[in-house]
C-alpha positions as semicolon CSV with decimal commas, in nm:
position;residue;x (nm);y (nm);z (nm)
1;M;3,586;-1,138;1,759
2;G;3,426;-0,970;2,049
3;R;3,089;-1,036;2,199
4;Y;2,943;-1,381;2,255
5;F;2,601;-1,503;2,357
6;N;2,568;-1,568;2,729
7;T;2,415;-1,893;2,858
8;E;2,064;-1,747;2,856
9;Q;2,103;-1,629;2,496
10;I;2,244;-1,966;2,389
11;S;1,943;-2,136;2,546
12;L;1,713;-1,890;2,369
13;S;1,878;-1,966;2,035
14;G;1,827;-2,339;2,091
15;S;1,457;-2,303;2,172
16;T;1,416;-2,056;1,884
17;F;1,562;-2,302;1,634
18;A;1,328;-2,573;1,767
19;K;1,032;-2,336;1,714
20;A;1,154;-2,241;1,365
21;E;1,199;-2,608;1,277
22;K;0,836;-2,679;1,373
23;M;0,713;-2,380;1,173
24;A;0,922;-2,478;0,869
25;G;0,794;-2,834;0,904
26;L;0,435;-2,712;0,888
27;Y;0,506;-2,477;0,599
28;F;0,694;-2,737;0,390
29;R;0,492;-3,034;0,519
30;I;0,792;-3,208;0,674
31;S;0,718;-3,452;0,953
32;P;0,929;-3,446;1,270
33;A;1,079;-3,782;1,168
34;E;1,179;-3,640;0,827
35;W;1,387;-3,369;0,995
36;S;1,648;-3,634;1,075
37;D;1,715;-3,656;0,699
38;R;1,811;-3,288;0,700
39;R;2,150;-3,297;0,863
40;Y;2,240;-2,965;1,018
41;D;2,372;-2,822;1,339
42;V;2,386;-2,475;1,489
43;K;2,695;-2,321;1,646
44;T;2,742;-1,987;1,813
45;L;3,045;-1,764;1,759
46;A;3,247;-1,906;2,051
47;F;3,244;-2,250;1,887
48;L;3,310;-2,154;1,524
49;E;3,622;-2,226;1,323
50;K;3,794;-1,926;1,167
51;H;3,648;-1,995;0,819
52;E;3,296;-2,007;0,969
53;V;3,310;-1,645;1,087
54;R;3,163;-1,402;0,836
55;E;3,170;-1,024;0,858
56;G;2,847;-0,850;0,767
57;A;2,616;-1,144;0,832
58;F;2,393;-1,257;1,116
59;A;2,444;-1,619;1,015
60;H;2,662;-1,807;0,773
61;L;2,568;-2,144;0,627
62;C;2,851;-2,389;0,566
63;K;2,822;-2,721;0,388
64;Y;3,049;-3,010;0,481
65;Q;3,091;-3,330;0,286
66;S;3,255;-3,660;0,361
67;R;3,312;-3,905;0,082
68;W;3,350;-4,277;0,127
69;N;3,570;-4,285;-0,180
70;P;3,782;-3,971;-0,243
71;E;3,762;-4,037;-0,620
72;E;3,381;-4,027;-0,611
73;K;3,211;-3,696;-0,700
74;G;2,891;-3,601;-0,516
75;G;2,876;-3,922;-0,314
76;G;2,900;-3,965;0,060
77;L;2,731;-3,772;0,334
78;H;2,694;-3,400;0,378
79;F;2,560;-3,174;0,647
80;Y;2,507;-2,804;0,699
81;R;2,632;-2,592;0,983
82;I;2,442;-2,276;1,068
83;C;2,707;-2,043;1,209
84;L;2,551;-1,773;1,424
85;Q;2,750;-1,451;1,438
86;D;2,667;-1,353;1,798
87;D;2,848;-1,020;1,783
88;R;2,658;-0,901;1,473
89;I;2,323;-1,012;1,618
90;L;2,386;-0,849;1,956
91;D;2,512;-0,530;1,788
92;A;2,194;-0,509;1,577
93;V;1,972;-0,547;1,883
94;E;2,177;-0,289;2,071
95;R;2,173;-0,041;1,780
96;A;1,798;-0,077;1,743
97;H;1,761;-0,006;2,116
98;S;1,415;-0,114;2,226
99;F;1,272;-0,156;1,874
100;I;1,425;-0,491;1,779
101;R;1,429;-0,766;2,038
102;L;1,663;-1,065;2,034
103;S;1,397;-1,337;2,034
104;P;1,210;-1,234;1,715
105;L;1,537;-1,153;1,537
106;L;1,669;-1,500;1,621
107;L;1,342;-1,652;1,499
108;Y;1,379;-1,476;1,166
109;I;1,743;-1,584;1,133
110;A;1,661;-1,945;1,230
111;A;1,368;-1,970;0,989
112;H;1,572;-1,811;0,709
113;E;1,863;-2,052;0,747
114;L;1,634;-2,355;0,776
115;V;1,460;-2,251;0,453
116;H;1,803;-2,255;0,286
117;V;1,875;-2,603;0,423
118;I;1,540;-2,736;0,302
119;R;1,575;-2,578;-0,042
120;F;1,929;-2,711;-0,086
121;E;1,826;-3,059;0,028
122;R;1,533;-3,061;-0,214
123;G;1,745;-2,933;-0,502
124;E;1,540;-2,612;-0,524
125;G;1,848;-2,400;-0,457
126;N;2,214;-2,447;-0,538
127;F;2,461;-2,404;-0,254
128;D;2,745;-2,355;-0,506
129;A;2,558;-2,102;-0,721
130;T;2,711;-1,797;-0,888
131;E;2,693;-1,462;-0,706
132;E;2,397;-1,353;-0,921
133;E;2,212;-1,678;-0,850
134;K;2,289;-1,641;-0,478
135;S;2,131;-1,296;-0,480
136;D;1,817;-1,440;-0,643
137;E;1,816;-1,725;-0,390
138;E;1,838;-1,477;-0,102
139;E;1,533;-1,289;-0,234
140;T;1,339;-1,615;-0,270
141;V;1,438;-1,726;0,081
142;H;1,345;-1,385;0,230
143;R;1,000;-1,412;0,068
144;I;0,945;-1,770;0,188
145;T;1,068;-1,682;0,537
146;R;0,820;-1,394;0,566
147;N;0,537;-1,625;0,454
148;L;0,649;-1,904;0,689
149;L;0,654;-1,666;0,987
150;R;0,320;-1,499;0,915
151;P;0,119;-1,720;1,155
152;A;0,346;-1,618;1,444
153;T;0,350;-1,246;1,383
154;D;0,313;-1,006;1,670
155;S;0,433;-0,648;1,701
156;D;0,793;-0,751;1,780
157;L;0,818;-0,995;1,489
158;N;0,647;-0,747;1,256
159;L;0,928;-0,499;1,326
160;V;1,185;-0,760;1,227
161;L;0,987;-0,853;0,916
162;D;0,971;-0,484;0,820
163;C;1,347;-0,462;0,856
164;F;1,385;-0,750;0,612
165;S;1,134;-0,612;0,364
166;N;1,258;-0,478;0,034
167;R;1,273;-0,130;0,188
168;Y;1,497;-0,198;0,488
169;R;1,776;-0,437;0,585
170;I;1,939;-0,477;0,926
171;G;2,224;-0,659;0,759
172;D;2,280;-0,925;0,501
173;L;2,234;-1,294;0,556
174;V;2,479;-1,469;0,328
175;Q;2,577;-1,821;0,254
């Protein structure tokens, strides 16, 4: 572990997730009140547990479950944690020099992870899928994320979207 977001970058990630949540709400027709049914939180690298750190990813999605009755399968409450990998994100921005900016990259990451949460909550994706199914899910989520972000595109976001096209990848977003 090395580099962490500073207070300004943490604040930016919070406002970016709020913006991505609004955009995902419009895209999927989810009211602000319905977002409370989608239990998730966002943590930056400094606040992650060891198992929440993932090499080679900008973000890692974890699913946690609590069961009222330990014998019961599938019951109880669950929530998702979006684990931002600050060092990977900052390294990508630094490597791209002035081409990729932090704000649009964070917006892409936030939208992408929220699409996963929505799809898993709706049963449209399987969190515990096989590796092959996860690869297909990633492609589906990349496509949806690009469509979701289209209304907000500007030159900076277009560069990020190009990097996540089928031709280029800055890195892999994995579950």
